N, C-alpha and C positions, 0 to 999 in steps of 0.2 A: 480610192485606188492608190496604187505604187507606184512611184516613179524611180524609173532606169534611167541611169545614164552610164554608155558602158565605150569605153577606148574612146572619150570623144578628143578629136586633135578641132582647135579653134587658132585661124589665126586672121591679121588684119592687115591686109592691102595683101594678099599674098607674100607676103613675106615678116613681118614678126610674127611666130609662135608665142602664142597666149596660152593656150589648151597643149598636151602632150599626151594622152592616153588617160584621161582622168577618169571614171568609173567610179561610182557610187549610188544606193538606192537611199530610197525613204522610203519607208511602209506608209502602210495606212495609220492615220492614227498619231506618228510618228512625229518628235521633234530630234533632226540634224540639224547641228555646226558647223560648218567650217573655217577653220583660223587659218591661219596663213601673215606675212607681211605686205605691202604696199606693194605691187605689178604680182605676185603672185598666181591673181586667176580668178582672184576670188570673185568682181566683178563681171567678169567675162561669163564665166559657170552661167552664173544668172542670168545674163541676154541672150546666152546661149537656147536655158529652156523658154524664157517667156517671150521671144519671137524679137524678140529687140538689138539683139543685133548687127541687124544691116546699117539699123540707124549710125550705126556705129564704127560702119562699112571693117565689118567683122564678118568670116564664112566660115561656115561647119566644114572640114577639110575631111575628115572622116569619125565614124560611130556611131552610135547614135542615144536619140532620148524618145525615152516612148514612156506615157500620163497611162497606165493599163496597158487597152490593145495597142494606143492611138500613139500613133507616131507624131511628134511635133515637129522635129527637124525639119518638118517638111508643110509644116501650115504660119499663114500669119501672124505675129500679135491677138489682133481681134478674136480670132478663132480660137485661141491660146487664151484666152480669158473666158469667153464662152461656156470652154471646157475646166471652167474651176479653177485660175493658176491664175493667182494677182499677184505682182510683184510691185514693193515699194525701192523703185531707187534709192542710193547715196544720194543725202541733201537734201533728203525731205521732199522737196519742190515743189512746195502746195503754189495754189494758184491765188498766189500772193493781194491783186483786187477783188475777191470775192469773200465772203463772210461764211464763217465754219458751217453753215447749213448747206449755202448751193455748192461749196467742195466735197461734203457728205455727198446732193445731188448729182453729183459730176460722177463720181465716181459708181452711183448706182445704174449712169446710161446702158450700160453694156452687160447690165445683167436679164434674161432672159426671161419673163412670166412663164403661169404656162404655156398658153398659145401665144408665143412670140414676143407678147407684148410684153410690161411690168404690170407683174399686181399692185396695186396701192398699198393693203395692205404686205404684200414683202416686205416690201419698202418701209414705210410704218416699223413691220419689226427688225429688220436690220437697223434703225437707226435707232433705234430701243435698243440694239444689242448694245449698241455701240458706249451713246449716255450712259451704261450701265458700265462696258467696262472704262469710261474715260469722261464721269462726271464734271470736268472744268470745260471741254466742249458743249455740252449743257449750256455749260452757265454761260459762256463765249460764243455763244451758236448765230447771233447776231454782228461779232466782232470780226475785221475782216482777217485774211490770214496773216497777213503781212505784219502785224500787230502785234502775232502770238509770241511767245515764249518761246526758243530751241526746245524746250522739254512738247511743249502745245501744239509746238509746228509736225515735229514728231508725232505722237497721238492722231494727230488730226490725218497724218499721211496713212498709216496704218487704219486711223474711223475710214477713210475715205478706200480703201483698199478692200475693206470688212464688206463695202456697201456688195461689192460682188456676189458676195456670199459664195469665199473661193474654197475648194478643197486641197488647193495647199496654195499657204503662202509662202514668195519670198521674200525676206529682207536683206537686204544691201546695210551694213554697219550703223545697226538701228540707235547707236549707245553716242553713234560720234559723235563729238563735243558739248555731250551733255556734260552735266553735273550726277552726282555719283549715288545722290540719294535717286536722281530721275529717274539712271540706272539703272536701280534698284525696282524704278517703278514698272520698269520694261519689260525687265523681266518676266515681272511678278503676270504683267497685261498677257508675256508671250506665252505661258505656263496656263495660264486661260482660257485661252483662243485657242491650243490646242485640247486641255480640257473639253471646251468645248464641243471637239470636234474637228480639227482642223490639222492637217498637215502644217511640219514647216519648217523649210528648207532656211534657217538662219545664217546666211555671214557676219562675222566678228573678231573685229580686232581685243578686243574685251574680254578676251581670253574666261577670268575668272566667271562673268559673266554666263556664259555662252554655255558651257563647261555647268554649270546651276542647274541647267533650266534642259540642258538635251538629252538624249538617250543615248547616241552615238554620236561619235567626232570624226573630221577628218582634216590633216593638217596640209597645207597644198603649196608645196616649193618649189616656185619655176615652173607654171605651168602642170607638176607633176603630184598625183597622192604619196605623199613619203611615209604616211601613220595613218592609221585607222582603228580606230576600237569605242567597247566602253565609252560613254562620256566621264564617267568615275576610275577606268583606268590609267585614260586618257591625262587626265591632272593627278595621277600616283607618279606618273611617269617623268623621269630626271632629265630629261632632255624640254620637257613641255613644259614644265615646271620653271628654267630655266629661262628660256623662248617667250615664255610668254604671258605665267601667271606670278616671276620673282618668287624669290625665297619664302613671302608670304605666304603665295594665294590660296586663297580660298579654296576648301574640299568642296566639291558638286554635288550631288543627290550621290552619296556612294551608294545606300541604302535599294537602286534603281539598280531592278536585276542586267545583268550581263546580256548581251543579244549572242555576242562571239569574242572571243580569245583578241588580245589585242593584239596588230601584227601588223608587219612592215610590209611595205610593198616593194617592187620592184623598182628598180630604173632611178 
């Protein structure tokens, strides 16, 4: 199902305007990246989509967030998860005292089975998928989450979200604090997750990785979308290369077909 965000305005405490008329679309089966500096509103966007905005004392002032024909703004976080949206927040936030296996089980609790409960076979299939994506998690299945490396914790956080079999995966800064080699592995996994049928909305400061894996991308600047277009075109844009890639930034999937021309948004 397609995620559609239109003219979204979000504030904190009624005073701080975090998003100012953001519009974007995540087509079914696509990877869409959102770039921007700290404070641009990237995490706020994901909180609004996942229904966790209220926990941070934020609220949607106006605008719409729809998954297919369903209005997400009217639902709580648990209902949004049941619709097939999983959110991996910034900072990984694994359950440190639980083992890897227990973390994965916790991620599967919110996934309904065919008759309203969980199907044991579905759980096992989801766990097998995660072990295939992240073999290290199977090796570490009895180890506590707090004892994993930063990269392994990020893999566990993504794996836990995948236990809910999401149709749309929201990733907030998955490369934060990781070594370049691990960042490359995370990028490859995001591509594979998408290849297996899950749409991805990727919030990322590592523009090189984000633009390499994404179909389309948007740049957030102080709560507004300032630039939007196919990932390959954004990577070739002088402003994006100067601000986010540096002069030696790698080119992403230039061979992906462009979805539309690069455009500057008003405001």
